[in-house]
C-alpha positions as CSV (number, residue, x, y, z in Angstrom):
1,X,-6.1,13.2,17.4
2,X,-3.4,10.6,17.1
3,X,-0.7,9.8,14.5
4,X,0.6,6.4,13.5
5,X,3.3,5.2,11.2
6,X,4.3,1.8,9.9
7,X,7.4,0.8,7.9
8,X,7.1,-1.6,4.9
9,X,10.1,-3.2,3.3
10,X,9.9,-5.2,0.1
11,X,13.1,-7.1,-0.6
12,X,12.4,-9.6,-3.3
13,X,9.0,-10.7,-1.9
14,X,6.9,-8.7,-4.3
15,X,4.3,-7.8,-1.6
16,X,4.4,-6.7,2.0
17,X,1.5,-5.6,4.3
18,X,1.3,-3.8,7.6
19,X,-1.7,-2.9,9.7
20,X,-2.4,0.0,12.1
21,X,-5.1,-0.9,14.7
22,X,-6.6,2.1,16.5
23,X,-8.3,-0.1,19.2
24,X,-11.7,1.4,18.3
25,X,-13.5,2.8,15.3
26,X,-12.3,6.3,14.4
27,X,-12.3,8.8,11.5
28,X,-8.9,8.9,9.9
29,X,-6.7,10.1,7.0
30,X,-4.3,7.4,5.7
31,X,-1.6,7.7,3.1
32,X,1.5,6.0,2.0
33,X,4.8,7.1,0.5
34,X,7.6,5.1,-1.2
35,X,10.8,6.5,0.2
36,X,13.4,4.2,-1.3
37,X,13.8,2.3,-4.5
38,X,16.8,0.0,-5.3
39,X,17.1,-0.9,-8.9
40,X,19.0,-4.2,-8.6
41,X,19.9,-4.6,-12.2
42,X,18.0,-2.4,-14.7
43,X,15.2,0.0,-13.7
44,X,13.2,0.0,-16.9
45,X,9.6,0.1,-18.1
46,X,8.6,-3.3,-16.8
47,X,9.2,-2.2,-13.2
48,X,6.5,-0.7,-11.1
49,X,5.8,-0.1,-7.4
50,X,2.9,1.0,-5.3
51,X,2.0,1.7,-1.7
52,X,-1.7,1.4,-1.1
53,X,-4.4,1.8,1.5
54,X,-5.2,-1.9,0.9
55,X,-7.9,-2.7,3.5
56,X,-10.0,-1.0,6.1
57,X,-11.2,-3.2,8.9
58,X,-10.2,-6.2,6.7
59,X,-12.4,-5.1,3.8
60,X,-11.2,-4.0,0.4
61,X,-10.4,-0.2,0.4
62,X,-11.5,0.2,-3.2
63,X,-9.8,-0.1,-6.6
64,X,-8.3,2.8,-8.6
65,X,-6.6,0.8,-11.5
66,X,-7.0,-2.5,-13.3
67,X,-5.4,-4.3,-16.3
68,X,-2.1,-4.0,-18.1
69,X,1.0,-6.0,-17.5
70,X,1.1,-5.6,-13.7
71,X,-2.6,-5.3,-12.6
72,X,-5.4,-7.8,-12.9
73,X,-8.8,-8.1,-14.4
74,X,-11.7,-6.4,-12.5
75,X,-12.1,-8.0,-9.1
76,X,-8.5,-9.3,-8.9
77,X,-6.5,-8.8,-5.7
78,X,-3.6,-7.5,-7.9
79,X,-5.6,-4.4,-8.9
80,X,-4.3,-1.0,-7.6
81,X,-5.8,0.4,-4.4
82,X,-5.8,4.1,-3.4
83,X,-2.6,5.6,-2.2
84,X,-4.5,7.8,0.3
85,X,-7.9,7.5,1.9
86,X,-10.2,9.4,4.3
87,X,-12.4,6.9,6.1
88,X,-13.8,5.5,9.3
89,X,-12.8,2.3,10.9
90,X,-10.8,0.4,13.5
91,X,-7.8,-0.6,11.4
92,X,-6.0,0.3,8.2
93,X,-3.8,-2.1,6.3
94,X,-1.2,-0.8,3.9
95,X,0.3,-2.9,1.0
96,X,3.7,-2.2,-0.6
97,X,4.2,-3.9,-4.0
98,X,7.1,-4.1,-6.3
99,X,6.3,-5.5,-9.7
100,X,9.1,-7.4,-11.6
101,X,10.9,-8.1,-8.3
102,X,14.0,-9.6,-9.9
103,X,15.0,-6.0,-10.7
104,X,13.5,-4.0,-7.8
105,X,13.4,-3.6,-4.1
106,X,11.5,-0.8,-2.2
107,X,10.8,0.7,1.2
108,X,7.8,2.7,2.1
109,X,5.9,4.3,5.0
110,X,2.2,4.1,5.8
111,X,0.9,7.1,7.8
112,X,-2.4,7.6,9.6
113,X,-3.8,10.6,11.4
114,X,-7.0,10.1,13.3
115,X,-9.5,13.0,13.0
116,X,-11.4,12.7,16.3
């Protein structure tokens, strides 16, 4: 069993990704946590943020939400991915997103524990 951590900062960019590569295919538990939010002007209902298990071995990790003001139509890359995932693969990519970035900056951590 091994543990990995990646830090993700989102300062005005809207989206940041970081990948953990295990070097070989392994069973894993991956999850993300947003640990800091900076409301630059007004933290209100048009703000949103998410840290997601975005890709596994470069493939989409699945969708858990679509539509609304901040998410896209079915099939869109802007849809919400899972915040935690048990899986099998060689790499996990996390995505940290801040919606309405003129108001919001965020920091998050992606964590992976291999299960073998």
